[in-house]
DSSP file (Angstrom, degrees, kcal/mol; ACC not computed):
  #  RESIDUE AA STRUCTURE BP1 BP2  ACC     N-H-->O    O-->H-N    N-H-->O    O-->H-N    TCO  KAPPA ALPHA  PHI   PSI    X-CA   Y-CA   Z-CA
    1    1 A M     >        0   0    0      0, 0.0     4,-2.7     0, 0.0     5,-0.3   0.000 360.0 360.0 360.0 -39.6    0.0    0.0    0.0
    2    2 A L  H  >  +     0   0    0      1,-0.2     4,-0.7     2,-0.2     5,-0.1   0.857 360.0  46.4 -60.4 -34.5    2.8    2.4    0.8
    3    3 A Y  H  4 S+     0   0    0      2,-0.2    -1,-0.2     1,-0.1    24,-0.1   0.945 117.2  39.2 -74.4 -48.9    4.2    2.0   -2.7
    4    4 A T  H  4 S+     0   0    0      1,-0.2    -2,-0.2    22,-0.1    -1,-0.1   0.854 123.7  39.5 -74.0 -33.4    0.9    2.3   -4.7
    5    5 A A  H  < S+     0   0    0     -4,-2.7    -1,-0.2     2,-0.1    -2,-0.2   0.594 106.7  85.0 -86.5 -11.5   -0.5    5.1   -2.6
    6    6 A G     <  -     0   0    0     -4,-0.7     2,-0.3    -5,-0.3    22,-0.3   0.106  64.4-139.0 -82.0-166.5    2.7    6.9   -2.2
    7    7 A Q  E     -A   27   0A   0     20,-3.2    20,-2.4    -5,-0.1     2,-0.3  -0.894  37.1 -73.2-145.9 171.0    4.7    9.4   -4.2
    8    8 A S  E     -A   26   0A   0     -2,-0.3    50,-2.7    18,-0.2     2,-0.4  -0.569  48.7-167.4 -73.3 130.2    8.2   10.1   -5.2
    9    9 A V  E     -AB  25  57A   0     16,-3.1    16,-2.1    -2,-0.3     2,-0.5  -0.978  11.7-144.5-123.3 130.4   10.2   11.4   -2.3
   10   10 A L  E     -AB  24  56A   0     46,-3.5    46,-1.8    -2,-0.4     2,-0.5  -0.809  11.3-158.0 -92.9 131.7   13.7   13.0   -2.6
   11   11 A V  E     -AB  23  55A   0     12,-3.3    12,-1.8    -2,-0.5     2,-0.7  -0.954   2.9-164.7-113.1 120.5   16.1   12.4    0.3
   12   12 A H  E >   -AB  22  54A   0     42,-3.5    42,-2.5    -2,-0.5     3,-0.5  -0.899   7.2-166.8-106.1 108.0   18.9   14.8    0.8
   13   13 A N  E 3  S+A   21   0A   0      8,-2.6     8,-2.0    -2,-0.7     3,-0.1  -0.725  73.7  14.9 -94.2 147.5   21.7   13.5    3.1
   14   14 A N  T >  S-     0   0    0     -2,-0.3     3,-1.2     6,-0.2    -1,-0.2   0.904  92.3-150.4  55.1  46.2   24.3   15.9    4.4
   15   15 A W  T <   +     0   0    0     -3,-0.5    -1,-0.1    37,-0.3     3,-0.1  -0.125  69.1   4.5 -48.5 132.4   22.2   18.8    3.3
   16   16 A N  T 3  S+     0   0    0      1,-0.2     2,-0.3    -3,-0.1    -1,-0.3   0.808 106.6 110.9  59.4  35.8   24.1   22.0    2.4
   17   17 A T  S X  S-     0   0    0     -3,-1.2     3,-1.4     1,-0.0    -1,-0.2  -0.848  83.0-106.6-128.8 170.7   27.6   20.4    2.8
   18   18 A A  T 3  S+     0   0    0     -2,-0.3    -3,-0.1     1,-0.3    -2,-0.1   0.687 119.6  52.7 -69.4 -17.4   30.3   19.4    0.3
   19   19 A T  T 3  S+     0   0    0     -5,-0.2    -1,-0.3    -4,-0.1    -4,-0.1   0.103  79.6 145.9-104.4  22.9   29.4   15.8    0.7
   20   20 A A    <   +     0   0    0     -3,-1.4     2,-0.3    -6,-0.1    -6,-0.2  -0.276  22.2 179.6 -60.9 142.4   25.6   16.2    0.0
   21   21 A S  E     -A   13   0A   0     -8,-2.0    -8,-2.6     2,-0.0     2,-0.4  -0.981  11.3-158.1-143.6 153.2   23.9   13.4   -1.9
   22   22 A T  E     +A   12   0A   0     -2,-0.3     2,-0.3   -10,-0.2   -10,-0.2  -0.992  11.0 174.4-134.4 138.5   20.3   12.9   -3.0
   23   23 A F  E     -A   11   0A   0    -12,-1.8   -12,-3.3    -2,-0.4     2,-0.4  -0.951  19.9-134.7-139.3 163.5   18.3    9.8   -3.9
   24   24 A E  E     +A   10   0A   0     -2,-0.3     2,-0.3   -14,-0.2   -14,-0.2  -0.924  28.3 155.1-122.5 139.9   14.7    9.2   -4.8
   25   25 A L  E     -A    9   0A   0    -16,-2.1   -16,-3.1    -2,-0.4     2,-0.4  -0.965  44.2 -90.9-153.0 169.0   12.3    6.5   -3.6
   26   26 A R  E     +A    8   0A   0     -2,-0.3    18,-0.4   -18,-0.2     2,-0.3  -0.692  55.7 146.2 -85.1 136.4    8.5    5.8   -3.2
   27   27 A G  E     -A    7   0A   0    -20,-2.4   -20,-3.2    -2,-0.4     2,-0.5  -0.940  43.3-114.3-156.4 176.3    7.0    6.8    0.1
   28   28 A L  E     -C   42   0A   0     14,-2.4    14,-2.6    -2,-0.3     2,-0.5  -0.983  16.7-149.8-126.5 121.1    3.9    8.2    1.8
   29   29 A K  E     +C   41   0A   0     -2,-0.5    12,-0.2    12,-0.2     2,-0.2  -0.796  39.9 142.5 -88.1 125.8    3.7   11.6    3.4
   30   30 A S  E     -C   40   0A   0     10,-3.2    10,-2.3    -2,-0.5     2,-0.3  -0.669  39.5-121.0-144.2-166.8    1.2   11.4    6.2
   31   31 A W  E     -C   39   0A   0      8,-0.3     2,-0.3    -2,-0.2     8,-0.2  -0.944  34.0 -91.1-143.5 163.5    0.5   12.7    9.8
   32   32 A L        -     0   0    0      6,-1.6     3,-0.4     3,-0.8     6,-0.2  -0.593  23.6-142.4 -77.1 135.3   -0.1   11.1   13.2
   33   33 A V  S    S+     0   0    0     -2,-0.3    -1,-0.1     1,-0.2     0, 0.0   0.905 105.6  49.1 -59.8 -41.8   -3.8   10.5   14.0
   34   34 A S  S    S+     0   0    0      1,-0.3    -1,-0.2     2,-0.1    -2,-0.0   0.663 128.3  21.9 -75.2 -15.8   -3.0   11.5   17.6
   35   35 A N    >   -     0   0    0     -3,-0.4     3,-2.5     3,-0.2    -3,-0.8  -0.616  64.3-173.2-152.7  84.9   -1.2   14.7   16.5
   36   36 A P  T 3  S+     0   0    0      0, 0.0    -3,-0.1     0, 0.0    -2,-0.1   0.667  84.8  66.0 -57.1 -18.0   -2.2   16.0   13.0
   37   37 A A  T 3  S+     0   0    0     -6,-0.1     2,-0.8     1,-0.1    -2,-0.0   0.661  83.5  86.9 -77.9 -14.4    0.5   18.6   13.3
   38   38 A Q  S <  S-     0   0    0     -3,-2.5    -6,-1.6    -6,-0.2     2,-0.3  -0.770  70.6-153.4 -92.5 109.6    3.3   15.9   13.3
   39   39 A I  E     -C   31   0A   0     -2,-0.8    46,-2.0    46,-0.5     2,-0.4  -0.617  13.2-172.8 -82.7 140.2    4.2   15.0    9.7
   40   40 A V  E     -CD  30  84A   0    -10,-2.3   -10,-3.2    -2,-0.3     2,-0.5  -0.999  16.2-150.5-135.9 133.1    5.6   11.5    9.1
   41   41 A F  E     -CD  29  83A   0     42,-2.6    42,-2.8    -2,-0.4     2,-0.4  -0.903  19.1-159.1-100.2 134.1    7.0    9.9    5.9
   42   42 A Q  E     -CD  28  82A   0    -14,-2.6   -14,-2.4    -2,-0.5     2,-0.3  -0.933   9.9-176.3-119.9 138.7    6.5    6.2    5.6
   43   43 A F  E     - D   0  81A   0     38,-2.8    38,-2.7    -2,-0.4   -16,-0.1  -0.944  31.2-131.5-131.3 151.8    8.5    3.7    3.5
   44   44 A S  S    S+     0   0    0    -18,-0.4     2,-0.3    -2,-0.3   -17,-0.1   0.556  91.3  32.1 -81.1  -8.0    8.1    0.0    2.9
   45   45 A R  S    S-     0   0    0     36,-0.1     2,-0.3    26,-0.0    36,-0.2  -0.965  93.1 -91.3-145.4 160.8   11.8   -0.7    3.6
   46   46 A R        -     0   0    0     -2,-0.3     2,-0.3    34,-0.1    -2,-0.1  -0.557  49.9-179.8 -72.8 131.2   14.6    0.6    5.7
   47   47 A V        -     0   0    0     -2,-0.3     2,-2.3     2,-0.1    -4,-0.0  -0.854  42.1 -87.1-131.2 166.0   16.6    3.2    3.9
   48   48 A E  S    S+     0   0    0     -2,-0.3     2,-0.4   -37,-0.0    -2,-0.0  -0.481  76.5 128.9 -78.7  77.5   19.6    5.4    4.7
   49   49 A I        +     0   0    0     -2,-2.3    -2,-0.1     4,-0.1   -36,-0.0  -1.000  27.4 165.9-130.7 130.6   17.8    8.3    6.4
   50   50 A G    >   -     0   0    0     -2,-0.4     3,-2.5     1,-0.1    16,-0.3  -0.859  49.4 -59.8-136.1 171.3   18.8    9.6    9.7
   51   51 A P  T 3  S+     0   0    0      0, 0.0    16,-0.2     0, 0.0     3,-0.1  -0.282 124.7  32.3 -51.2 133.7   18.2   12.6   11.9
   52   52 A G  T 3  S+     0   0    0     14,-2.5   -37,-0.3     1,-0.4    15,-0.1   0.104  86.7 125.1 100.7 -20.9   19.3   15.7   10.0
   53   53 A S    <   -     0   0    0     -3,-2.5    13,-3.2   -39,-0.1     2,-0.5  -0.361  56.8-132.8 -66.6 153.1   18.4   14.3    6.5
   54   54 A V  E     -BE  12  65A   0    -42,-2.5   -42,-3.5    11,-0.2     2,-0.3  -0.948  18.6-161.9-114.7 129.3   16.1   16.5    4.5
   55   55 A L  E     +BE  11  64A   0      9,-3.3     9,-2.5    -2,-0.5     2,-0.3  -0.829  10.8 175.2-112.2 149.2   13.0   15.1    2.7
   56   56 A Q  E     -B   10   0A   0    -46,-1.8   -46,-3.5    -2,-0.3     2,-0.3  -0.973  33.0-120.3-152.1 130.3   11.1   16.6   -0.1
   57   57 A T  E >   -B    9   0A   0      5,-0.4     3,-2.7    -2,-0.3   -48,-0.3  -0.605  51.2 -95.6 -71.2 136.6    8.2   15.3   -2.2
   58   58 A K  T 3  S+     0   0    0    -50,-2.7   -50,-0.1    -2,-0.3    -1,-0.1  -0.296 111.3  13.1 -57.9 127.8    9.3   15.4   -5.8
   59   59 A G  T 3  S+     0   0    0      1,-0.3    -1,-0.3    -3,-0.0     2,-0.2   0.276 105.6 115.1  87.9 -10.6    8.1   18.6   -7.4
   60   60 A G    <   -     0   0    0     -3,-2.7    -1,-0.3     2,-0.1     0, 0.0  -0.496  59.0-149.0 -90.9 161.6    7.2   20.1   -4.1
   61   61 A Q        +     0   0    0     -2,-0.2     2,-0.1    -3,-0.1    -1,-0.1   0.662  66.1 101.5-100.3 -23.3    8.9   23.2   -2.5
   62   62 A D        -     0   0    0     -5,-0.1    -5,-0.4    27,-0.1     2,-0.4  -0.423  56.6-157.0 -68.2 136.7    8.5   22.2    1.2
   63   63 A L  E     - F   0  88A   0     25,-0.8    25,-3.0    -2,-0.1     2,-0.4  -0.927   4.1-162.1-114.6 141.5   11.5   20.8    2.9
   64   64 A W  E     -EF  55  87A   0     -9,-2.5    -9,-3.3    -2,-0.4     2,-0.5  -0.986   9.2-145.2-127.5 124.9   11.3   18.5    6.0
   65   65 A K  E     -EF  54  86A   0     21,-2.8    21,-2.0    -2,-0.4     2,-0.2  -0.767  24.0-121.6 -89.3 127.6   14.1   17.8    8.4
   66   66 A A  E     + F   0  85A   0    -13,-3.2   -14,-2.5    -2,-0.5    19,-0.3  -0.491  36.1 168.0 -67.1 129.1   14.2   14.3    9.8
   67   67 A I  E     +     0   0A   0     17,-3.0     2,-0.3     1,-0.4    18,-0.2   0.608  66.1   8.7-115.1 -22.1   14.1   14.4   13.6
   68   68 A E  E     - F   0  84A   0     16,-1.5    16,-2.8   -18,-0.1    -1,-0.4  -0.978  58.5-155.4-158.8 144.2   13.4   10.7   14.4
   69   69 A V  E     - F   0  83A   0     -2,-0.3     2,-0.4    14,-0.2    14,-0.2  -0.962  13.6-173.4-124.0 144.9   13.4    7.4   12.6
   70   70 A K  E     - F   0  82A   0     12,-2.7    12,-3.1    -2,-0.4     2,-0.4  -0.999  16.3-148.5-141.5 136.6   11.4    4.3   13.6
   71   71 A D  E     - F   0  81A   0     -2,-0.4     2,-0.5    10,-0.2    10,-0.2  -0.812  15.9-152.1 -93.8 141.8   11.2    0.7   12.4
   72   72 A H  E     + F   0  80A   0      8,-2.6     7,-2.9    -2,-0.4     8,-1.3  -0.977  19.9 172.0-118.0 121.2    7.9   -1.1   12.8
   73   73 A L  E     - F   0  78A   0     -2,-0.5     2,-0.6     5,-0.2     5,-0.2  -0.951  24.7-156.2-126.1 146.7    7.9   -4.8   13.2
   74   74 A V  E >  S- F   0  77A   0      3,-2.5     3,-2.2    -2,-0.3     2,-0.5  -0.960  78.3 -44.5-118.5 110.1    5.1   -7.3   14.0
   75   75 A G  T 3  S-     0   0    0     -2,-0.6    -2,-0.0     1,-0.3     0, 0.0  -0.591 123.7 -29.2  65.5-121.3    6.8  -10.3   15.4
   76   76 A R  T 3  S+     0   0    0     -2,-0.5     2,-0.5    -3,-0.1    -1,-0.3   0.350 115.6 107.2-104.8   2.1    9.7  -10.9   13.1
   77   77 A E  E <   - F   0  74A   0     -3,-2.2    -3,-2.5     1,-0.0     2,-0.4  -0.720  69.2-130.8 -90.3 127.8    8.0   -9.4   10.0
   78   78 A Y  E     + F   0  73A   0     -2,-0.5    -5,-0.2    -5,-0.2     3,-0.1  -0.596  30.1 171.8 -75.1 127.7    9.0   -6.0    8.8
   79   79 A I  E     -     0   0A   0     -7,-2.9     2,-0.3     1,-0.4    -6,-0.2   0.855  52.8 -33.5-104.9 -56.2    6.0   -3.6    8.3
   80   80 A K  E     - F   0  72A   0     -8,-1.3    -8,-2.6     2,-0.0     2,-0.4  -0.986  41.5-125.8-163.0 166.0    7.3   -0.1    7.6
   81   81 A F  E     -DF  43  71A   0    -38,-2.7   -38,-2.8    -2,-0.3     2,-0.4  -0.989  28.8-161.5-120.8 127.0   10.0    2.5    8.3
   82   82 A E  E     -DF  42  70A   0    -12,-3.1   -12,-2.7    -2,-0.4     2,-0.5  -0.883  11.2-163.5-115.2 143.6    8.9    5.9    9.5
   83   83 A V  E     -DF  41  69A   0    -42,-2.8   -42,-2.6    -2,-0.4     2,-0.3  -0.967  12.1-152.7-124.5 112.3   10.7    9.2    9.5
   84   84 A W  E     -DF  40  68A   0    -16,-2.8   -17,-3.0    -2,-0.5   -16,-1.5  -0.691  25.0-172.0 -82.1 136.9    9.2   11.9   11.7
   85   85 A V  E     - F   0  66A   0    -46,-2.0   -46,-0.5    -2,-0.3     2,-0.3  -0.835  24.1-149.2-131.3 163.1   10.0   15.4   10.4
   86   86 A A  E     - F   0  65A   0    -21,-2.0   -21,-2.8    -2,-0.3   -48,-0.1  -0.974  42.2 -92.0-127.8 147.1    9.8   19.1   11.2
   87   87 A S  E     - F   0  64A   0     -2,-0.3     2,-0.5   -23,-0.2   -23,-0.2  -0.286  34.6-158.1 -59.5 137.6    9.4   21.8    8.6
   88   88 A L  E     - F   0  63A   0    -25,-3.0   -25,-0.8    -3,-0.0    -1,-0.1  -0.980  17.9-130.3-119.1 117.9   12.6   23.3    7.3
   89   89 A I              0   0    0     -2,-0.5   -27,-0.1     1,-0.2   -25,-0.0  -0.544 360.0 360.0 -70.3 121.6   12.2   26.8    5.8
   90   90 A P              0   0    0      0, 0.0    -1,-0.2     0, 0.0   -28,-0.0   0.515 360.0 360.0 -65.3 360.0   13.9   26.7    2.4
């Protein structure tokens, strides 16, 4: 579902540094039901995103700084990877 309902997301690692790199993958930008102000990007697999990475929906102007990452497992089965973000003024 994350893949089919999602969109292209650009991940900028080492934002605004000489070693900056960007890659693209499918993900879903959503929010927490318990806190609609908290934006969360969800991915179907673990990716190289850590606190400080910057996320952007492809074609969008809003930039989001990763503040926390979480793996979700049920038993031993991998369910999703979440990146909690805060707005980054471009």
